[in-house]
N, C-alpha and C positions, 0 to 999 in steps of 0.2 A: 908098084904093088901096094894095094891098100892095106893099112894095118887092120888087124882083127877088131870086131865091134866091141869086144870086152875090154879092149884096151883104150876105147874112146872115152873121153871124160865128159859127163853130163853137165849142163849148165848149173850153176849154183844159185838156188832160189830159197828165200826164207819161207819156212813153213807157216801157214796161216793158222791162227788160233780159231777155236770153235766160235761160230757166231752166236749172238744172243738169241734166246727163245722168242717165239712169235707172241707179240703182245698187241692189245687193241691200240690203235692210234689215238692219241689224245684228241678229245673233242674240241672243236673250235667254237667258242661262244661268241656269237655275233651280237653285239650290243648296238641299240639305236636309241635315239633320243625320243622318249614318250612325251608327247605334248599333252597338256591338260585338256580334258573334254570341254568342248565349247558349251557353255551354259546358255540355253535358249530361254527366253522369257516370253510367256504367251502374250503379255501386254505390259507396256511401260506405264509408269505413273504419269499423271497429267503434267507435273513439273518437267520431267525429262522429255516428255513429248513436245512440250513447247520449246525446250532448249535444243531438241533434236540431238540429245546425247544418249550415251549408253546407260541403261537402267538395269540394275541387278535384280529388280522385282522382289526385293526382300519385303516381307510383311512384318509388322504393320507399316514400317517406313523403309524405303530403299536407302542404300548407303549414302547417296548424295544428299537426300533430304535430311537424313539423320545428322550428317556432318554439318549441314548448313542450318539445321534447326527449323526446317520448313515442314508444313503440313503435306503429307503424302496421300494423295487421293488416286484410287484406281477406278477406272471405268470398266464395268462388267461387259463381256461380249454378249451379243444377242442370245446365243444358245444358253449360256450360263444364267443370264437373267431370266430366261423362260423357265429353266429348271428350278431356279430359286423360287419363282412365283408359284410354280406348281406344288413344290414342297410346302410352301407356306399355306397354300389353299387347302391341301390335303390335311395338314395339321389342324387348321381351323375347322374344317368339316368334321374331322374325327372328334375334336373337342366338343363341337356342337351336337353331334350325334350321341356322344356319351352323356352330355347334359340332358338331352331329351330322353334318353333311356332311363336315367335316374329319376326323371320326372314321371314317366309313364309306366315303368315296370312295377311289378309287385314289390312289396316291402323287402322280401328276402332277396330277390334278384338285385334290387337297387343297392341294398347293403353290401352284397358281394361285389358289385361293380365299384362301389366306393372303397371297399377294402383293397381291391386290386390296384386302384390308383394310388392309395396311400402307401402301398408296398413298393411303388416305383415302377410298376409294369408299364410298358410302352402303350400309350393310349390307342395307337392303331392296332396293336395286337389284341387289346381288350375288346375294341370295337369289332374286330374280325371274329372273335369268338362269339360275341353277342349276335352278330349278323348271321354267321353260319348256323348258329342254333336255331334262329328263326327260319332259315331256309330248310333245315332238316324237318322242322315242324310243319312247314308248308308242304314239303314232299310227303310227309306222313298222312296228311288229311286230303291231299289233292285227289287221290282216287275216289273219294267220297263227294267231290264237288261236280260230278257229272250233271248234266242239265236236267235230266228227268229219268224216272224209272218207267218200265214198260209193263203193261198188264200181262199176267200169265194167261195162256190159252188163246184169248182173243185180244189183240193188242190195241184195237181202236175203241174209241168212246161209242157206246151203244147209240143207235139211231133214235130210239124213243126218248133219250135224254135231250136230244136236239130238236125234237118235234114241236117245242113250244118256246116261248121267250124265257129261256133259262138264264137268270141273272148270273149264276155261278159259272156258266160257260162263256160269259162275257167279262169275267174277272181277270185281273192282271196275272194272277198265278196261272190260270189256264192258258192265257195268251202266250206267256213266256215259257210254258212247258209244251206247247203244241206247234207254234208257228215260227219260232226262232231257233237258230242253232247256237251252240256254245261260242263259236268263234266270233259271231256278230254281237251277241248280247252280253257275254260275261264281262268284258272290259267296260262296255258302255254303262251297264247297270252298276258296276263297282264304282265307277267315277261319279255316278249320280247318287250314291248312297243307297241303292236299291238291290244290294246283293242278295237279300232274302228271297227275291222272286226268281233268282236263277240258280240258287244252291239249296240243298237240303238243310234242314235245321241242325242235324247232327254234325254237319261240317263246321258249324260255328263253335266258338268257345265263350263261356261266360266270363265277363270282365267284372270282378267284384274284389277290389283291393282289401276289403275288410276280412275276407277269408284268409288272406296271407298273414294276418295279424293274430289269428286264433291258434291255440294249441289244444286240439281235441283230446290229447292224451291226459290233460288235466281234468277231463270230465268223464272219462270212461276207463274201465279196467280191461277192456277187450283187446286193445292194441296200443302200442307205444309209437307206432309209425305215423307221425304227424303229417308227413307229406302225402301218404296214401289216403289218410282220412280227410285231408283237405280236398283231394280229388273226388272223394265220395260226396263231400258237401257241395262242391261245384256241380256235380252231376245231379244231385237232388234239387238244387235251386234252378237248374236249367230245364229239367225234364218233368219233375213231379210237382214242384212248388207252384208254378204259374196257374195251374187249375185247382190243385188241392192246397190252397193257401189257407193255413189255419193259425198263423201267427205273423207278427210284423217282422220282416227279415232284418231290417236295420237295428231294431231294438234287441233282437235275439243275438245278432253278431256282436253288437257293442258290449252287451253283458258277457257274452262268451269270451271276448278278448280281455275285458277288464276284471272278470271274476264276479260280476254282479249276479244276483239271484232273484231279481224282480221279473225279468223276462226270459230267464234261462235257468235250467236246472240239469242235473245229471240225467234224470229221467228223460227230459225232452231231447237232450243231445243224443242219447242212445236210440231213442225212437226215430230221430231224423237220420242217423247213420244207418239204422236198419232199413228205412225206406230208400235211402240213397244207394244201398248195396244192390238193389234191383236195377238201378239206373246206370251204373258204370259198367260198360261193356267188357272191360278187362277183368272183371271179377268172375271167377268160376262158380258154377252151381248156383246161379242166381235164383232159379225157381225152387230149389230144393230147401224149402224152409224147415223141413223135418230133419235135415242132415246136420248133426252137430259140427261138422267141419266147414259148413258154409258161413260166410260172413253175415248174411242176413239172419241166420239162426242165432249166431253168437250175440249180435247186437240186440236182437229181439228178446233173447233170454235174459240179457242184462237189464233191459228195460222192464221186463216183467218182474225181475227181482227187486228193482228200485221202486216199482209201482207199489209193492207191498210195504216198503220201508218209509216212503215219503208221506207223512200224515199231517205235517204242520200246515197251518192256515196260510203261511207265506208261500208255500209251494202249490197252492191250489190253482193259480192261473196257469203256470207252465204244465201242471199235471193235467188240467183240462185240455190244453192244447195237445199234449202227448196222447191223450185218450182218443182224439179224433184221428191222429196219424196212425195209431195202433189199430183203430177200428178199420180204416181203409186197408191197411196191410193184412189184417186177418181176413177180410172179405175177399181180397184178390188172391189170397193164398189158400182159400178153400176152408178156412176155419171161422166162418162167419158166426157160429154160435158163440165163440169167444169174443168176436167183434161186437156183437150186440150187448154183451156184458159191459164192455168198455163204453159203449154208447150210453147205456143206462146209468152207469156210475158217473160218466161225464155230465149227464143231465142233472144228477143230484148235486154235483159240485157247482154247476152253473147257478143253481138256485141258492146254494149257500153263499155264493159270491154276489148274489142279486145282480146277475149279469145282464138281465133283460130290463133293468130299470136304468134311469139316468144316473150316471156316476159322478161323484165329486172328486176333485183333484186333477190339476192340469196334466200331471205326468201320467197317471194311470187311466184317465178317461179314454184316450184314443185306443190304448191297448185293450181295455175291457170291451169297448164298443166294437172294435174290429173282431175280437174273438167271439163276441155274442153273435154277430152276423154270420161268422163262419160256421158256428155250431148250428145256427138256424138253417143255413144252406145244407149242411151235411144231413141233418135229421130229415129234412123235407125230401132230399134226393133219395135217401135210403127208403123212406116210406113210400115214395113213388115206385122205385124199382122193385121192392119186395111186396108191393100191394098191401101195405099196412097203414093204419092210421098214424098221422104224425104225432110226435110228442108235444109239439107247440102249436097253438092255434093262431098266433099272430107274431109278426116279426118284432125285433127289439125296438124299444122306444127311441133309441139314439138314431138320428137321421144319418143317411149316407151323404158325406160331403161331395162337392163337385171335384173331380180329380184335377181339373185345370186350376181351380182356386186353392185347393189344398192337396198338392201332389204328395207331400210328406206323409199324409194320413195313410196312403196305400203303399208308398215306396215304388221304386222302379228297378227294372232289370235291364242290363245291357249285354249284348253279345257282339262279337267281332267275327267276321267271315274271313277266310283265307284270301290273300292278295287284296285286302281292303283295309285301309287305315282308319276308317270311320267307325264309330260305335253305333249300333242299331238298337234303339229302345224297343222293348216288347209291348209298350203301351199298357203296362201292368195296371195302372189306376183305372183306366177306361174299362179294361176287361173285368176287374174285380167288381166295379160298381154294376156293370151289366149282369154279371153272374149272380151277385147277391140280390139284385132287383128281380131277376128271373125266379129266384127261389120263392118269392112271395106267391107267385102264380102256381108253382109246382106244389107248394104246401096246400093251397086250396084244392088243387086237383086230387092230391092224395087223400085229403080229408073227405072229399065228395065220393071218391071211388071206393075207399075201404072203410069209411066211417058209418055206412049204413044210414045216411041221412035221407029223409023223405024227399027233400028238394035237390037231390043230387044232380038231376038233369039240368036244372037251372044253374046250379053252381058250375057244372062243367061248361055250359054255354058261356057263362060270364068269364070263366077262366080262359076260354078260347079267344074271346074278344080282347081280354086283357093282354094275352100273349101276343096277339097280332099288333096291338098298340105298342107294346114293348119293342117288338121287332122293328117297327117303322121308326121308332125314336132312337135307334142305335146310333152312336157317333160315327163320323166318316171312317175312322180307322177300323171299325168293326162292320162296315157295310159289306155286302157280298162282293163288291168290286175290288176291295182292298185287303180282305183277310188273307193271311198267308201262314202265320205261325200255327203250330198244332193247337195251342190253347184257344186261338181265335176260331179255328175251324170247328173245335169241339163245342163251343157255345152255340154255334149254328146247328150242329148235329143234335145237340140236346133239344133245341127248339123244335126241330122237325120230328124228332122221335116222340116228343110229347104230343104234337099235333096228330101224328099217325094214330096214337093210342086214343086220343079224344074222338077222332072221327069214327073209330071202331065202336066207341060208346054211344055215339050219336048217329048211327047208321040211318035212322029215319029222316033226320034233318040234313044229312050230308048232301042229298041230291039238290037242295036249294042253292048250294054254292055252284058257281060257274066252274066248268072244267078248266078254265084258264086262270082262276084265282089262286093266289098262293095258299089259301086255306083248304082247297079241295084235297081229298085223300090221294088222288092220283098224282097231283103236282107235289104234294108233301113227300110222297114216297120217292118221286123222281129227284127232287131236290136233295133228299137225304142220301140217295145213292150217288148223286153228282158230287156232293161234298166229300163223301168217303173216297171216291175215285180221285178227286183232286188231292186229297191227303196223301194217297199212295203215290200219285205221279210226282208230287213235289218232295215228299219226305220218306216214302215207303212206310211199311208197318213194323220195321225192325227196331225203332227207338222205343224206349221204355215209356209206356202210356197206360196207366191203370184204367182210366175212364174209357179208353178206346175199346176195351174188351166188351163193354156193354153195347156199344153201337155195332161192333162186328158181329156179336151174337144175334142181335135183332136182324141185321142184314142177312146172316146165314139162315136164320129161321124163315124169313120171308122167301128166300130163294129155294130152300128145301121144301117148303109148303107148295110153292109153285110147281115143283117137279113131282110132288107126291101123287097128283091125280093122273099124270100121263107120263109114266116112266117107260121109255122105249130104248132099244139099243141104238147106238150112234150109227147113223146111216150117211149116205152121200149128201152133200150140201143141197143138192137140187131135188132130193126126194121129199115128197109130201107125206106127212103123217096121217094117221087114220082120221083124226078129228078135223082135218083140213088146214091146220096151221102149218106153217113152213118150219123146216128144221132150223132155219136161221134164228127164229124166235126162241126155240129151245136151246140153241147154242148160246144165245145171249144170256139166258137164265143160268145155264151151266157156267158160263164165264163169271157171273156174279157169285155163284156158289164157290167156285175155285178161288176167287179173290178173297172172299170172306174167310174161308177155312185157312187159306194161306196166311191171312192176317192173324188169325187166332194162333196158328202154329208159330209165327214170328213172335207174337207176344208171349207165347209159351216159353221162349228162351229167357224171358225176364220173370214171369209169374207162373204159378202153378195152375190157377183157375182157367185161363184161356187154353192152356195145354190140355187139361182134362176135357174141357168143352169141345175142343176140336176132335178129340178121339170119340167122344160120345156122339157128336153130330155125324161123324164119318160112319159110325156103326149103324146109323139109321138110314143110310142111303142104299139105293139099289146097287147091285154089284158093278154094273157098267159105270154108273155115276161115281161110285167109290173109287174104282180104278182110275177114272179120269182125274178125279181130284188128287189122288195120290201121285199121279204122274206129273201134273202141272203145278201143284202146290208143294210138291216135295215133302209129303207127309208119309212117314214110315209107320209100320205097325207098332203099337205100344208093347213094350216088353212085359212079360208076365210078372217078372220079379218086381218091376216098377209098380204094376197095378197092386200087388200084394202090399208093398210098403205104403203106398199112398192110401189104400183102403184102411190100413191099420192106424196110420198116423194123422190122416186128414179127415176127421169126421164132420164134414160140412153138409150144406144143402144148397140147392140151386134156387134162383128166383122162379116165380110161378110160370112165366112164359116158357122157360127152358124145361121145367118139369112137365108141363102139358105136352110139349112136342116129344119129349123122351118117354112118354107113357106114364107119367106120374099120377095121372088122374086128378081128382079134385083135392085129394089130401096133399096139398103142396107144402104144408108146414111140417116137414119131416123132423125138424128139431123141436124137442120138447120146450126149450126156452122160448122159441118163436111162438109156439101155440099159447104158452102162458102169457107172454107179452101181449099178443093179439087179443086174448080173451079179457085180460084186465083192462086194456084200453077200450075195447068194444063195450064191456059191461059198464064202465064208467060213463062213456058217452051216451049210453042208452038210459042212464039214470038222470032224470031231470033235476033231482035235488042234489046231485053230486055225491051221493053216498057210495060207499065201497061195495063190491060184490059181497053177498051174504055168505059167510063162512063161519063155521063153528070155531069157538076159541080153541086154539091149540091144534086145529085141524088144518093141514096143508092141502087139502083137496078141495076142488071147486064143486059147484052144484051138480055137475054132471058126473061126479065120481072120479074124474081124471085128476092126475097129479097137478097141483097148483102151488103157488107161492103164498106163504103165510104173510099177510100184510095187515097193517093197522092204520086206518085213516085218521089223521088228526083234524081238528077243527081249523078252518081258515085255508081255503084252497088258494093257491097262487093264481091270480086272474089270467096270466098269460099262457098257462100251460094246460094241456089236455088231461094231464094227470096231476093229482095232488102231490105236493112236495113229499109228504110222508110215504106215498106209494113208491115214488122213485127211489127214495132212500132205502126203503125196506126191500125193494126188488134188488137193488145194487148190493145190499148187505147180505141177502140170503143166497144169491147166486154168485158163487165164487169162480174165479178163473182157474 
């Protein structure tokens, strides 16, 4: 029998102690031997290469060469040698370009480049800024370098201008504006230095380093911004000065930079800046000469203030030169009554300086002689335009030198066109000599037409022959085949404008001329229109050009008179009009009228007178013609407020031709000053003994009871003038501005 379980004894075992807590096993760090990185050398030195041993390529000497005291020479790989050569070339080119920039840039820009180099700037960075600046400038003017402009309304050249051997339609400027496209001609002409034939004049920039040296703020109180006034000076010398040259540019700028007062004065500088304010397109309110906020008004007002202050004999020469500039600006601004006062006082100063006699002194003689010829040109041109007797009977005694033999006597102007490195001369000396020689014939014409001389018919005939001789003797740069600049085109326009007037005076003898001769009235009118159209095709009428207003007005008057006799509504092109003429002929006349009034409107953005003339001519047209002109010439109706201001502030008068067309009748001398001036001149010229018109002492009225100037004639008339010196002085003294 088994014993009970409770009585069994269990095996005896030792109790286990509690185990340790769970812990992270210790990390096993495996270590390995790190070998040094193998140093690779791109190329071994020549010594190690010859030994075929390891080279550590240390510079400037490897370890072996340094230990042995040997020369260590490395040979560059081909790629590295090429990179090095390219870097050296770029560095040399940058230095060369910077050197050229310092040579050719303006004084201020060259000084800035030099300053940047002295400060330690990277030459390539400086060159990059200079180049990028030029690229931005080229991008700015590039839209204006299109090949040609297109006529409004009818885009092609009229057929009647091509019906004869028209030298102006065989000219280079017409060929390059009609037969070639920009992609073919622009680069080729630029390489040949003929960019002026493929680009408008306003795309060019005047290159005159002397302007960068002047500080206009030292000569005027109107502005202290020298940079802006330098831009005005550049615009003046580029657009206004080439045709209205009244002083020597180089002498003026030299004195302006050095502070000299022989060829420069505060009055002359302000007069120049007033004229230049009309030429710079970025200036607002250019035609608003009555607005005190406009730059032209402010400079003109300062010039007028200085006019009354400068009375010394030393200032007479620049004051006379300023009087001519102020006369032109007054005329083109519609205040020609004031302009004639400047002309009369200028004549008095010219006689005080004995300007029309031979001068002594090597320094002053060229300046005096040039100014004398310029004044003679101005008074003869104004006498011709306003149908008044000239102030002077004969030109100055100083001869005009040959511009080839004495180029410094006239000076020169240079312009640069975009994408062209060459400078283009304006042939200023050749132009000035031709312009001044032409004034001799203009003076004779004005004297014959307005002087009441009994042999006026013979004088006009001789003047016509002399003008044709002058035309044939023009230098090659002024020939019809080569003219391109606005100043060159205008001298031809002036020639044909005078011929047209002379043929009207000689209607009985005009039939003796062949219809194919340059002197015939039909050919003269056709050439006149051809030159105007070439002017527009190449340059447009948007640039500032005071003399262009005269030619555009004549062109517009001729076209409006052609339409006056047969005004009809615009019909279909194939419809015949009642008088048998085709509508195409009238369309051509209308196209001329549109172009002329568009030109006056464009010039009206610069000057007041063409602006007002365009509105007056437009008001004289039939409704259909007026609507046509407004549509294609983009002429809007004149605001009533503007008319009121202009009528109050601009009390001027118009030349006789305009007054006649606008219904002015025979009394074209609406200005009392002009009537007095004309009466004094005519009375003197009709007196064989040279006595003054009979007036009672202390009485300022003339013999007809009208208002006149109290004058006293002294003994001894100046032989060269149509008026005694005392008359000029007294007129200038009694008529105040």
